[in-house]
N, CA, C and O atoms as a printed pandas DataFrame, in Angstrom:
     atom_number atom_name residue_name chain_id  residue_number  x_coord  y_coord  z_coord
0              1         N          MET        A               1 -149.364 -122.141  -44.257
1              2        CA          MET        A               1 -149.096 -122.570  -42.911
2              3         C          MET        A               1 -150.363 -123.070  -42.219
3              4         O          MET        A               1 -150.279 -123.752  -41.197
4              5         N          THR        A               2 -151.505 -122.748  -42.750
5              6        CA          THR        A               2 -152.751 -123.184  -42.126
6              7         C          THR        A               2 -153.028 -124.638  -42.492
7              8         O          THR        A               2 -152.930 -125.027  -43.656
8              9         N          ALA        A               3 -153.368 -125.422  -41.503
9             10        CA          ALA        A               3 -153.656 -126.840  -41.728
10            11         C          ALA        A               3 -154.952 -126.995  -42.526
11            12         O          ALA        A               3 -155.785 -126.090  -42.561
12            13         N          ARG        A               4 -155.104 -128.137  -43.154
13            14        CA          ARG        A               4 -156.341 -128.467  -43.860
14            15         C          ARG        A               4 -157.519 -128.272  -42.902
15            16         O          ARG        A               4 -157.514 -128.794  -41.787
16            17         N          GLY        A               5 -158.524 -127.519  -43.346
17            18        CA          GLY        A               5 -159.699 -127.256  -42.514
18            19         C          GLY        A               5 -159.503 -126.140  -41.509
19            20         O          GLY        A               5 -160.420 -125.828  -40.750
20            21         N          GLY        A               6 -158.306 -125.519  -41.485
21            22        CA          GLY        A               6 -157.996 -124.489  -40.495
22            23         C          GLY        A               6 -158.394 -123.093  -40.932
23            24         O          GLY        A               6 -158.843 -122.869  -42.056
24            25         N          THR        A               7 -158.218 -122.173  -40.015
25            26        CA          THR        A               7 -158.545 -120.771  -40.257
26            27         C          THR        A               7 -157.309 -119.910  -40.047
27            28         O          THR        A               7 -156.612 -120.052  -39.042
28            29         N          THR        A               8 -157.040 -119.026  -40.984
29            30        CA          THR        A               8 -155.997 -118.023  -40.854
30            31         C          THR        A               8 -156.683 -116.708  -40.545
31            32         O          THR        A               8 -157.581 -116.286  -41.274
32            33         N          THR        A               9 -156.267 -116.056  -39.469
33            34        CA          THR        A               9 -156.840 -114.772  -39.089
34            35         C          THR        A               9 -155.782 -113.699  -39.263
35            36         O          THR        A               9 -154.688 -113.799  -38.708
36            37         N          THR        A              10 -156.109 -112.674  -40.032
37            38        CA          THR        A              10 -155.165 -111.586  -40.245
38            39         C          THR        A              10 -155.246 -110.615  -39.077
39            40         O          THR        A              10 -156.318 -110.393  -38.514
40            41         N          VAL        A              11 -154.104 -110.039  -38.720
41            42        CA          VAL        A              11 -154.051 -109.043  -37.658
42            43         C          VAL        A              11 -153.226 -107.861  -38.141
43            44         O          VAL        A              11 -152.336 -108.020  -38.977
44            45         N          GLY        A              12 -153.515 -106.688  -37.623
45            46        CA          GLY        A              12 -152.795 -105.496  -38.033
46            47         C          GLY        A              12 -153.297 -105.001  -39.377
47            48         O          GLY        A              12 -154.003 -105.704  -40.100
48            49         N          LEU        A              13 -152.920 -103.796  -39.684
49            50        CA          LEU        A              13 -153.316 -103.198  -40.955
50            51         C          LEU        A              13 -152.077 -102.898  -41.785
51            52         O          LEU        A              13 -151.259 -102.065  -41.393
52            53         N          PRO        A              14 -151.926 -103.559  -42.917
53            54        CA          PRO        A              14 -150.790 -103.259  -43.784
54            55         C          PRO        A              14 -151.040 -101.956  -44.542
55            56         O          PRO        A              14 -152.118 -101.368  -44.451
56            57         N          HIS        A              15 -150.053 -101.525  -45.272
57            58        CA          HIS        A              15 -150.212 -100.368  -46.142
58            59         C          HIS        A              15 -151.362 -100.657  -47.109
59            60         O          HIS        A              15 -151.463 -101.778  -47.608
60            61         N          PRO        A              16 -152.228  -99.688  -47.388
61            62        CA          PRO        A              16 -153.393  -99.933  -48.249
62            63         C          PRO        A              16 -153.057 -100.481  -49.634
63            64         O          PRO        A              16 -153.897 -101.138  -50.249
64            65         N          GLN        A              17 -151.859 -100.231  -50.134
65            66        CA          GLN        A              17 -151.501 -100.729  -51.461
66            67         C          GLN        A              17 -150.923 -102.149  -51.427
67            68         O          GLN        A              17 -150.741 -102.760  -52.480
68            69         N          HIS        A              18 -150.636 -102.675  -50.251
69            70        CA          HIS        A              18 -150.097 -104.034  -50.158
70            71         C          HIS        A              18 -151.219 -105.053  -50.334
71            72         O          HIS        A              18 -152.332 -104.857  -49.845
72            73         N          ARG        A              19 -150.924 -106.116  -51.021
73            74        CA          ARG        A              19 -151.901 -107.176  -51.278
74            75         C          ARG        A              19 -151.318 -108.511  -50.830
75            76         O          ARG        A              19 -150.101 -108.659  -50.716
76            77         N          PHE        A              20 -152.179 -109.463  -50.583
77            78        CA          PHE        A              20 -151.692 -110.809  -50.360
78            79         C          PHE        A              20 -152.565 -111.744  -51.173
79            80         O          PHE        A              20 -153.754 -111.497  -51.374
80            81         N          SER        A              21 -151.955 -112.815  -51.633
81            82        CA          SER        A              21 -152.706 -113.722  -52.495
82            83         C          SER        A              21 -152.739 -115.119  -51.881
83            84         O          SER        A              21 -151.813 -115.546  -51.192
84            85         N          VAL        A              22 -153.821 -115.797  -52.154
85            86        CA          VAL        A              22 -154.034 -117.154  -51.667
86            87         C          VAL        A              22 -154.569 -117.968  -52.828
87            88         O          VAL        A              22 -155.371 -117.483  -53.625
88            89         N          SER        A              23 -154.125 -119.189  -52.915
89            90        CA          SER        A              23 -154.612 -120.072  -53.962
90            91         C          SER        A              23 -156.083 -120.408  -53.707
91            92         O          SER        A              23 -156.421 -120.968  -52.665
92            93         N          ALA        A              24 -156.943 -120.069  -54.645
93            94        CA          ALA        A              24 -158.368 -120.385  -54.503
94            95         C          ALA        A              24 -158.582 -121.890  -54.415
95            96         O          ALA        A              24 -159.448 -122.353  -53.674
96            97         N          ALA        A              25 -157.803 -122.646  -55.162
97            98        CA          ALA        A              25 -157.930 -124.103  -55.128
98            99         C          ALA        A              25 -157.626 -124.636  -53.730
99           100         O          ALA        A              25 -158.289 -125.557  -53.254
100          101         N          SER        A              26 -156.624 -124.056  -53.080
101          102        CA          SER        A              26 -156.267 -124.481  -51.727
102          103         C          SER        A              26 -157.394 -124.176  -50.742
103          104         O          SER        A              26 -157.701 -124.990  -49.872
104          105         N          LEU        A              27 -158.008 -123.001  -50.882
105          106        CA          LEU        A              27 -159.116 -122.649  -49.990
106          107         C          LEU        A              27 -160.269 -123.635  -50.119
107          108         O          LEU        A              27 -160.837 -124.086  -49.124
108          109         N          VAL        A              28 -160.599 -123.955  -51.349
109          110        CA          VAL        A              28 -161.760 -124.820  -51.599
110          111         C          VAL        A              28 -161.432 -126.286  -51.321
111          112         O          VAL        A              28 -162.117 -126.939  -50.533
112          113         N          ALA        A              29 -160.398 -126.798  -51.961
113          114        CA          ALA        A              29 -160.091 -128.227  -51.858
114          115         C          ALA        A              29 -159.673 -128.641  -50.454
115          116         O          ALA        A              29 -159.923 -129.773  -50.038
116          117         N          GLU        A              30 -159.040 -127.733  -49.726
117          118        CA          GLU        A              30 -158.566 -128.076  -48.390
118          119         C          GLU        A              30 -159.405 -127.427  -47.293
119          120         O          GLU        A              30 -159.043 -127.464  -46.117
120          121         N          GLU        A              31 -160.527 -126.833  -47.689
121          122        CA          GLU        A              31 -161.501 -126.250  -46.762
122          123         C          GLU        A              31 -160.857 -125.305  -45.755
123          124         O          GLU        A              31 -161.132 -125.368  -44.557
124          125         N          ARG        A              32 -159.998 -124.429  -46.264
125          126        CA          ARG        A              32 -159.353 -123.431  -45.418
126          127         C          ARG        A              32 -160.184 -122.158  -45.393
127          128         O          ARG        A              32 -160.978 -121.904  -46.299
128          129         N          THR        A              33 -159.992 -121.360  -44.346
129          130        CA          THR        A              33 -160.721 -120.109  -44.185
130          131         C          THR        A              33 -159.732 -118.986  -43.910
131          132         O          THR        A              33 -158.763 -119.173  -43.174
132          133         N          VAL        A              34 -159.975 -117.824  -44.500
133          134        CA          VAL        A              34 -159.207 -116.622  -44.207
134          135         C          VAL        A              34 -160.191 -115.589  -43.686
135          136         O          VAL        A              34 -161.218 -115.325  -44.313
136          137         N          ARG        A              35 -159.872 -115.003  -42.532
137          138        CA          ARG        A              35 -160.756 -113.984  -41.973
138          139         C          ARG        A              35 -159.941 -112.838  -41.429
139          140         O          ARG        A              35 -158.770 -113.007  -41.088
140          141         N          GLY        A              36 -160.543 -111.687  -41.347
141          142        CA          GLY        A              36 -159.892 -110.514  -40.795
142          143         C          GLY        A              36 -160.303 -110.309  -39.350
143          144         O          GLY        A              36 -161.323 -110.826  -38.895
144          145         N          SER        A              37 -159.493 -109.547  -38.644
145          146        CA          SER        A              37 -159.782 -109.219  -37.252
146          147         C          SER        A              37 -159.470 -107.747  -37.054
147          148         O          SER        A              37 -158.312 -107.343  -37.156
148          149         N          TYR        A              38 -160.469 -106.950  -36.776
149          150        CA          TYR        A              38 -160.272 -105.529  -36.545
150          151         C          TYR        A              38 -160.246 -105.271  -35.045
151          152         O          TYR        A              38 -161.221 -105.544  -34.345
152          153         N          LEU        A              39 -159.133 -104.747  -34.556
153          154        CA          LEU        A              39 -158.942 -104.481  -33.127
154          155         C          LEU        A              39 -159.213 -105.733  -32.289
155          156         O          LEU        A              39 -159.792 -105.661  -31.205
156          157         N          GLY        A              40 -158.788 -106.863  -32.811
157          158        CA          GLY        A              40 -158.951 -108.112  -32.076
158          159         C          GLY        A              40 -160.365 -108.641  -32.083
159          160         O          GLY        A              40 -160.677 -109.594  -31.369
160          161         N          SER        A              41 -161.231 -108.029  -32.885
161          162        CA          SER        A              41 -162.641 -108.420  -32.945
162          163         C          SER        A              41 -163.272 -108.444  -31.559
163          164         O          SER        A              41 -164.155 -109.254  -31.277
164          165         N          ALA        A              42 -162.813 -107.557  -30.715
165          166        CA          ALA        A              42 -163.304 -107.509  -29.342
166          167         C          ALA        A              42 -164.694 -106.894  -29.268
167          168         O          ALA        A              42 -165.063 -106.042  -30.076
168          169         N          VAL        A              43 -165.442 -107.343  -28.292
169          170        CA          VAL        A              43 -166.724 -106.743  -27.916
170          171         C          VAL        A              43 -166.495 -106.211  -26.497
171          172         O          VAL        A              43 -166.553 -106.973  -25.532
172          173         N          PRO        A              44 -166.235 -104.900  -26.369
173          174        CA          PRO        A              44 -165.825 -104.352  -25.072
174          175         C          PRO        A              44 -166.720 -104.726  -23.894
175          176         O          PRO        A              44 -166.209 -105.075  -22.830
176          177         N          ASP        A              45 -168.035 -104.663  -24.055
177          178        CA          ASP        A              45 -168.929 -104.988  -22.941
178          179         C          ASP        A              45 -168.758 -106.430  -22.474
179          180         O          ASP        A              45 -168.940 -106.730  -21.294
180          181         N          ARG        A              46 -168.414 -107.302  -23.378
181          182        CA          ARG        A              46 -168.231 -108.713  -23.054
182          183         C          ARG        A              46 -166.790 -108.996  -22.621
183          184         O          ARG        A              46 -166.554 -109.694  -21.635
184          185         N          ASP        A              47 -165.828 -108.443  -23.375
185          186        CA          ASP        A              47 -164.442 -108.861  -23.215
186          187         C          ASP        A              47 -163.666 -108.128  -22.122
187          188         O          ASP        A              47 -162.857 -108.750  -21.434
188          189         N          LEU        A              48 -163.888 -106.827  -21.944
189          190        CA          LEU        A              48 -163.096 -106.093  -20.956
190          191         C          LEU        A              48 -163.273 -106.625  -19.532
191          192         O          LEU        A              48 -162.273 -106.792  -18.833
192          193         N          PRO        A              49 -164.504 -106.899  -19.066
193          194        CA          PRO        A              49 -164.627 -107.485  -17.722
194          195         C          PRO        A              49 -163.895 -108.828  -17.605
195          196         O          PRO        A              49 -163.321 -109.140  -16.562
196          197         N          ARG        A              50 -163.921 -109.605  -18.668
197          198        CA          ARG        A              50 -163.220 -110.898  -18.652
198          199         C          ARG        A              50 -161.718 -110.683  -18.559
199          200         O          ARG        A              50 -161.049 -111.344  -17.764
200          201         N          PHE        A              51 -161.173 -109.765  -19.365
201          202        CA          PHE        A              51 -159.734 -109.491  -19.340
202          203         C          PHE        A              51 -159.302 -108.958  -17.975
203          204         O          PHE        A              51 -158.254 -109.344  -17.458
204          205         N          ILE        A              52 -160.108 -108.076  -17.395
205          206        CA          ILE        A              52 -159.789 -107.532  -16.074
206          207         C          ILE        A              52 -159.778 -108.656  -15.045
207          208         O          ILE        A              52 -158.883 -108.721  -14.202
208          209         N          GLY        A              53 -160.755 -109.525  -15.111
209          210        CA          GLY        A              53 -160.810 -110.671  -14.193
210          211         C          GLY        A              53 -159.603 -111.586  -14.355
211          212         O          GLY        A              53 -159.030 -112.040  -13.365
212          213         N          LEU        A              54 -159.215 -111.858  -15.595
213          214        CA          LEU        A              54 -158.035 -112.684  -15.832
214          215         C          LEU        A              54 -156.778 -112.019  -15.291
215          216         O          LEU        A              54 -155.919 -112.686  -14.715
216          217         N          HIS        A              55 -156.669 -110.711  -15.473
217          218        CA          HIS        A              55 -155.503 -109.985  -14.963
218          219         C          HIS        A              55 -155.459 -110.033  -13.440
219          220         O          HIS        A              55 -154.413 -110.312  -12.855
220          221         N          ARG        A              56 -156.575 -109.766  -12.809
221          222        CA          ARG        A              56 -156.629 -109.785  -11.347
222          223         C          ARG        A              56 -156.323 -111.170  -10.788
223          224         O          ARG        A              56 -155.779 -111.294   -9.691
224          225         N          ALA        A              57 -156.671 -112.207  -11.540
225          226        CA          ALA        A              57 -156.401 -113.585  -11.100
226          227         C          ALA        A              57 -154.971 -114.013  -11.412
227          228         O          ALA        A              57 -154.570 -115.134  -11.099
228          229         N          GLY        A              58 -154.203 -113.115  -12.031
229          230        CA          GLY        A              58 -152.817 -113.449  -12.360
230          231         C          GLY        A              58 -152.663 -114.291  -13.604
231          232         O          GLY        A              58 -151.587 -114.832  -13.856
232          233         N          ARG        A              59 -153.721 -114.412  -14.386
233          234        CA          ARG        A              59 -153.682 -115.266  -15.574
234          235         C          ARG        A              59 -153.466 -114.487  -16.873
235          236         O          ARG        A              59 -153.349 -115.089  -17.941
236          237         N          LEU        A              60 -153.412 -113.149  -16.791
237          238        CA          LEU        A              60 -153.157 -112.309  -17.961
238          239         C          LEU        A              60 -152.101 -111.278  -17.558
239          240         O          LEU        A              60 -152.434 -110.195  -17.079
240          241         N          PRO        A              61 -150.822 -111.625  -17.757
241          242        CA          PRO        A              61 -149.732 -110.768  -17.284
242          243         C          PRO        A              61 -149.498 -109.557  -18.190
243          244         O          PRO        A              61 -148.542 -109.523  -18.964
244          245         N          VAL        A              62 -150.372 -108.583  -18.082
245          246        CA          VAL        A              62 -150.338 -107.406  -18.941
246          247         C          VAL        A              62 -148.983 -106.704  -18.880
247          248         O          VAL        A              62 -148.497 -106.208  -19.897
248          249         N          GLU        A              63 -148.361 -106.657  -17.681
249          250        CA          GLU        A              63 -147.093 -105.946  -17.565
250          251         C          GLU        A              63 -146.024 -106.511  -18.484
251          252         O          GLU        A              63 -145.135 -105.777  -18.914
252          253         N          ARG        A              64 -146.092 -107.801  -18.794
253          254        CA          ARG        A              64 -145.098 -108.411  -19.683
254          255         C          ARG        A              64 -145.290 -107.982  -21.138
255          256         O          ARG        A              64 -144.388 -108.164  -21.957
256          257         N          LEU        A              65 -146.445 -107.419  -21.468
257          258        CA          LEU        A              65 -146.705 -106.968  -22.834
258          259         C          LEU        A              65 -146.195 -105.550  -23.077
259          260         O          LEU        A              65 -146.047 -105.131  -24.224
260          261         N          LEU        A              66 -145.927 -104.816  -22.007
261          262        CA          LEU        A              66 -145.509 -103.423  -22.129
262          263         C          LEU        A              66 -144.021 -103.328  -22.459
263          264         O          LEU        A              66 -143.196 -104.040  -21.887
264          265         N          THR        A              67 -143.698 -102.440  -23.387
265          266        CA          THR        A              67 -142.295 -102.194  -23.689
266          267         C          THR        A              67 -141.798 -100.920  -23.004
267          268         O          THR        A              67 -140.615 -100.819  -22.678
268          269         N          HIS        A              68 -142.679  -99.954  -22.783
269          270        CA          HIS        A              68 -142.270  -98.689  -22.176
270          271         C          HIS        A              68 -143.445  -98.053  -21.437
271          272         O          HIS        A              68 -144.605  -98.236  -21.804
272          273         N          ARG        A              69 -143.118  -97.308  -20.395
273          274        CA          ARG        A              69 -144.047  -96.401  -19.722
274          275         C          ARG        A              69 -143.493  -95.013  -19.975
275          276         O          ARG        A              69 -142.316  -94.751  -19.726
276          277         N          ILE        A              70 -144.340  -94.124  -20.469
277          278        CA          ILE        A              70 -143.861  -92.786  -20.809
278          279         C          ILE        A              70 -144.763  -91.730  -20.193
279          280         O          ILE        A              70 -145.950  -91.961  -19.963
280          281         N          GLY        A              71 -144.179  -90.567  -19.930
281          282        CA          GLY        A              71 -144.930  -89.403  -19.479
282          283         C          GLY        A              71 -145.225  -88.518  -20.675
283          284         O          GLY        A              71 -144.834  -88.819  -21.803
284          285         N          LEU        A              72 -145.920  -87.422  -20.410
285          286        CA          LEU        A              72 -146.253  -86.507  -21.503
286          287         C          LEU        A              72 -145.007  -85.993  -22.211
287          288         O          LEU        A              72 -145.023  -85.762  -23.420
288          289         N          ASP        A              73 -143.922  -85.814  -21.451
289          290        CA          ASP        A              73 -142.697  -85.325  -22.061
290          291         C          ASP        A              73 -142.007  -86.376  -22.935
291          292         O          ASP        A              73 -141.054  -86.057  -23.647
292          293         N          GLY        A              74 -142.471  -87.603  -22.889
293          294        CA          GLY        A              74 -141.867  -88.672  -23.674
294          295         C          GLY        A              74 -142.677  -89.100  -24.883
295          296         O          GLY        A              74 -142.349  -90.101  -25.521
296          297         N          ILE        A              75 -143.732  -88.359  -25.210
297          298        CA          ILE        A              75 -144.609  -88.759  -26.315
298          299         C          ILE        A              75 -143.863  -88.805  -27.640
299          300         O          ILE        A              75 -144.015  -89.767  -28.393
300          301         N          ASN        A              76 -143.063  -87.792  -27.944
301          302        CA          ASN        A              76 -142.357  -87.792  -29.227
302          303         C          ASN        A              76 -141.399  -88.972  -29.336
303          304         O          ASN        A              76 -141.328  -89.622  -30.380
304          305         N          ALA        A              77 -140.672  -89.248  -28.274
305          306        CA          ALA        A              77 -139.767  -90.402  -28.282
306          307         C          ALA        A              77 -140.572  -91.695  -28.433
307          308         O          ALA        A              77 -140.141  -92.619  -29.123
308          309         N          GLY        A              78 -141.735  -91.757  -27.789
309          310        CA          GLY        A              78 -142.593  -92.941  -27.907
310          311         C          GLY        A              78 -143.082  -93.149  -29.328
311          312         O          GLY        A              78 -143.102  -94.276  -29.823
312          313         N          LEU        A              79 -143.475  -92.072  -29.982
313          314        CA          LEU        A              79 -143.910  -92.173  -31.378
314          315         C          LEU        A              79 -142.755  -92.594  -32.288
315          316         O          LEU        A              79 -142.947  -93.362  -33.231
316          317         N          ASP        A              80 -141.552  -92.082  -31.996
317          318        CA          ASP        A              80 -140.379  -92.501  -32.761
318          319         C          ASP        A              80 -140.125  -93.995  -32.585
319          320         O          ASP        A              80 -139.823  -94.693  -33.553
320          321         N          ARG        A              81 -140.248  -94.492  -31.341
321          322        CA          ARG        A              81 -140.062  -95.932  -31.098
322          323         C          ARG        A              81 -141.085  -96.756  -31.873
323          324         O          ARG        A              81 -140.746  -97.799  -32.433
324          325         N          LEU        A              82 -142.349  -96.289  -31.909
325          326        CA          LEU        A              82 -143.370  -97.009  -32.674
326          327         C          LEU        A              82 -142.992  -97.062  -34.148
327          328         O          LEU        A              82 -143.078  -98.118  -34.775
328          329         N          ALA        A              83 -142.576  -95.938  -34.698
329          330        CA          ALA        A              83 -142.205  -95.877  -36.118
330          331         C          ALA        A              83 -141.018  -96.783  -36.421
331          332         O          ALA        A              83 -140.929  -97.356  -37.507
332          333         N          ASP        A              84 -140.098  -96.912  -35.450
333          334        CA          ASP        A              84 -138.905  -97.746  -35.643
334          335         C          ASP        A              84 -139.140  -99.205  -35.272
335          336         O          ASP        A              84 -138.251 -100.038  -35.447
336          337         N          GLY        A              85 -140.333  -99.524  -34.760
337          338        CA          GLY        A              85 -140.618 -100.900  -34.354
338          339         C          GLY        A              85 -139.958 -101.282  -33.035
339          340         O          GLY        A              85 -139.830 -102.468  -32.730
340          341         N          GLN        A              86 -139.537 -100.293  -32.249
341          342        CA          GLN        A              86 -138.846 -100.557  -30.979
342          343         C          GLN        A              86 -139.798 -100.598  -29.784
343          344         O          GLN        A              86 -139.519 -101.267  -28.789
344          345         N          GLY        A              87 -140.892  -99.903  -29.877
345          346        CA          GLY        A              87 -141.841  -99.849  -28.768
346          347         C          GLY        A              87 -143.192 -100.317  -29.246
347          348         O          GLY        A              87 -143.899  -99.581  -29.934
348          349         N          VAL        A              88 -143.556 -101.521  -28.895
349          350        CA          VAL        A              88 -144.797 -102.091  -29.407
350          351         C          VAL        A              88 -145.992 -101.666  -28.560
351          352         O          VAL        A              88 -147.002 -101.204  -29.089
352          353         N          ARG        A              89 -145.872 -101.823  -27.245
353          354        CA          ARG        A              89 -146.966 -101.458  -26.340
354          355         C          ARG        A              89 -146.419 -100.479  -25.315
355          356         O          ARG        A              89 -145.657 -100.859  -24.427
356          357         N          GLN        A              90 -146.806  -99.232  -25.441
357          358        CA          GLN        A              90 -146.361  -98.198  -24.524
358          359         C          GLN        A              90 -147.576  -97.639  -23.799
359          360         O          GLN        A              90 -148.666  -97.544  -24.363
360          361         N          VAL        A              91 -147.371  -97.273  -22.548
361          362        CA          VAL        A              91 -148.453  -96.725  -21.735
362          363         C          VAL        A              91 -148.096  -95.299  -21.362
363          364         O          VAL        A              91 -146.988  -95.021  -20.904
364          365         N          LEU        A              92 -149.034  -94.411  -21.562
365          366        CA          LEU        A              92 -148.860  -93.018  -21.176
366          367         C          LEU        A              92 -149.297  -92.898  -19.711
367          368         O          LEU        A              92 -150.449  -93.162  -19.367
368          369         N          VAL        A              93 -148.357  -92.499  -18.868
369          370        CA          VAL        A              93 -148.636  -92.351  -17.432
370          371         C          VAL        A              93 -148.749  -90.866  -17.135
371          372         O          VAL        A              93 -147.807  -90.105  -17.356
372          373         N          ILE        A              94 -149.902  -90.461  -16.634
373          374        CA          ILE        A              94 -150.129  -89.061  -16.289
374          375         C          ILE        A              94 -150.257  -88.983  -14.772
375          376         O          ILE        A              94 -151.177  -89.545  -14.177
376          377         N          GLU        A              95 -149.328  -88.284  -14.173
377          378        CA          GLU        A              95 -149.328  -88.134  -12.710
378          379         C          GLU        A              95 -150.343  -87.067  -12.315
379          380         O          GLU        A              95 -150.430  -86.019  -12.956
380          381         N          SER        A              96 -151.105  -87.331  -11.267
381          382        CA          SER        A              96 -152.049  -86.317  -10.809
382          383         C          SER        A              96 -151.313  -85.357   -9.877
383          384         O          SER        A              96 -150.358  -85.745   -9.204
384          385         N          ARG        A              97 -151.756  -84.125   -9.842
385          386        CA          ARG        A              97 -151.106  -83.097   -9.020
386          387         C          ARG        A              97 -151.973  -82.725   -7.812
387          388         O          ARG        A              97 -151.978  -81.574   -7.377
388          389         N          ASP        A              98 -152.682  -83.678   -7.293
389          390        CA          ASP        A              98 -153.555  -83.410   -6.133
390          391         C          ASP        A              98 -152.757  -83.244   -4.871
391          392         O          ASP        A              98 -153.329  -83.014   -3.805
């Protein structure tokens, strides 16, 4: 799916025994690149202030990425949703008792 001269970036971690194969001839002859990305290859000191600024400016709609908000009593259900692929981005909300 990567165009000639393009880069494919892997995301997520598959099972350690899973493999993927790529034609070496395709990589060389078509000058394609395959690279990994661990945790989005983020640099927190650089990226978090930028993401916060984008969110505050309305340009990074974080709320649309959330599938569930859960409390401490909902952790087990949240983990079940993750295992079932039903809850991709969940936020643990802890209410203060002040």
